C-alpha positions in Angstrom: 7.6 -18.4 -6.1 5.5 -20.9 -4.3 2.4 -19.8 -6.1 4.2 -20.0 -9.5 5.3 -23.5 -8.6 1.8 -24.5 -7.6 0.4 -23.2 -11.0 3.1 -25.0 -13.0 2.3 -28.3 -11.2 -1.5 -27.9 -11.3 -3.4 -30.2 -13.6 -5.9 -27.4 -14.2 -3.2 -25.1 -15.6 0.2 -26.4 -16.7 0.4 -30.0 -15.4 4.2 -30.2 -15.1 5.3 -33.2 -13.0 6.4 -32.3 -9.5 10.0 -33.5 -10.3 10.2 -31.0 -13.1 9.5 -27.9 -10.9 12.2 -26.8 -8.6 11.2 -24.0 -6.0 14.0 -22.3 -4.1 12.7 -20.0 -1.4 14.2 -18.3 1.6 17.4 -20.0 2.9 17.2 -22.5 0.0 17.7 -19.7 -2.5 21.4 -19.3 -2.1 23.8 -18.3 -4.9 25.2 -21.9 -5.0 21.7 -23.4 -5.2 20.6 -21.0 -7.9 23.7 -21.8 -10.0 23.0 -25.6 -9.5 19.4 -25.2 -10.6 20.4 -23.3 -13.7 23.1 -25.9 -14.5 20.6 -28.7 -14.0 18.3 -27.0 -16.5 21.1 -26.7 -19.0 22.0 -30.4 -18.6 18.4 -31.8 -18.5 16.4 -29.6 -20.9 16.1 -30.9 -24.4 15.5 -28.8 -27.5 11.7 -29.6 -27.6 11.1 -28.7 -23.9 9.6 -25.6 -22.5 11.6 -24.0 -19.7 10.3 -21.3 -17.3 12.7 -19.5 -14.9 11.0 -17.2 -12.3 12.9 -15.0 -9.9 11.3 -12.8 -7.3 13.6 -11.0 -5.0 16.0 -8.2 -4.9 18.1 -6.9 -7.8 21.0 -4.4 -7.7 23.2 -2.3 -9.9 27.0 -2.9 -9.6 28.8 0.3 -10.6 32.4 -0.9 -10.4 34.4 -0.9 -13.7 33.6 1.1 -16.8 30.0 0.1 -17.3 27.4 -0.6 -14.6 25.9 -4.0 -14.6 22.8 -5.6 -13.0 22.7 -8.6 -10.6 20.1 -10.7 -8.8 20.6 -10.9 -5.0 20.3 -14.4 -3.5 19.4 -15.2 0.1 23.1 -15.4 1.2 24.1 -12.0 -0.2 26.8 -10.1 1.7 26.9 -6.3 1.3 30.7 -6.5 2.0 31.1 -8.6 -1.2 28.4 -7.5 -3.7 30.1 -8.8 -6.8 31.0 -12.1 -5.2 27.7 -12.9 -3.6 25.2 -11.9 -6.4 24.3 -13.5 -9.8 25.6 -11.0 -12.3 23.9 -10.3 -15.6 26.8 -11.8 -17.6 26.8 -15.1 -15.6 23.0 -15.3 -15.8 23.1 -14.7 -19.5 25.6 -17.5 -20.0 23.5 -19.8 -17.9 20.4 -19.1 -19.9 22.2 -19.5 -23.2 23.3 -23.0 -22.1 19.7 -24.1 -21.8 19.0 -26.1 -24.9 15.2 -25.6 -24.9 13.9 -23.6 -27.8 11.1 -22.2 -25.6 12.4 -20.3 -22.7 10.5 -17.8 -20.6 12.3 -15.9 -17.9 10.3 -13.8 -15.4 12.3 -11.5 -13.1 10.5 -9.6 -10.4 13.3 -7.5 -9.0 14.8 -4.0 -9.1 16.9 -3.4 -12.3 15.3 -6.6 -13.7 15.4 -5.6 -17.4 19.2 -5.6 -17.4 19.6 -8.9 -15.6 20.2 -11.0 -18.7 20.2 -11.1 -22.5 18.4 -14.1 -23.9 19.5 -13.7 -27.6 23.0 -14.7 -28.5 24.9 -11.6 -29.7 25.7 -13.3 -33.0 22.0 -14.0 -33.7 20.2 -11.0 -32.2 20.9 -7.6 -30.7 20.9 -7.6 -26.9 18.4 -5.6 -24.9 18.5 -3.7 -21.6 15.0 -2.3 -21.0 11.5 -2.1 -22.2 11.5 0.8 -24.5 10.5 0.6 -28.2 13.9 -0.4 -29.3 14.1 -3.2 -26.7 10.6 -4.5 -27.6 11.8 -4.7 -31.3 14.7 -6.8 -30.3 12.5 -9.2 -28.4 10.0 -9.4 -31.3 12.8 -10.4 -33.7 13.8 -13.5 -31.8 12.1 -16.8 -31.6 11.2 -19.0 -28.6 12.8 -16.9 -25.9 11.4 -14.0 -23.9 12.1 -12.2 -20.7 9.5 -10.4 -18.6 10.9 -7.9 -16.3 9.2 -5.9 -13.5 11.4 -2.8 -14.0 13.7 -1.2 -16.4 17.5 -1.5 -16.0 17.8 1.9 -14.3 14.8 1.4 -11.9 
C-alpha cells in the first residue's frame, strides 16, 4: 500500500497531489476508516476524475445464509464477529457504485478477491465473480471501470 501510494504521488509516474492519495496501513486500516475513505471518494470524486482503490490484506468467505459471500478483512477484525467486522461484498459494491468518477480501477490483493465487489450496476451490466472467460467478457463490455483481483472467488 505504501509503495502504491508512493507511485501515485510520484511526479515521474502519476503525479497525484499528496492530499488526493489516502494510505491506510496497519492500525489505521480499520473498518470505520475504510468506510470513511470510500465515503470521501464518493463525495469528492467528480465524473471526470480517475479513482484508484487498492486493498492488500486478508479476504474471507462468509458462508452464513443461502449463498456464500466474500469480504475484506480490516485491521480490527474480530473472529467472534466475522460479518460485523469485515467489509462485505455487497457493502463494497454499493460504496464503489456511489463513486461518481467514470474511470475507476479497483485492485484487490486478498484471498477470494474476485468476489469482493461488482463494479457494473446490475441494470447496466451483468455482474462477475471470478476471472474465467465469462467474467472477462462481462468486464470487457463495460466502460471506465475495472477490478483486478489476485485470486478467484473460491480461492
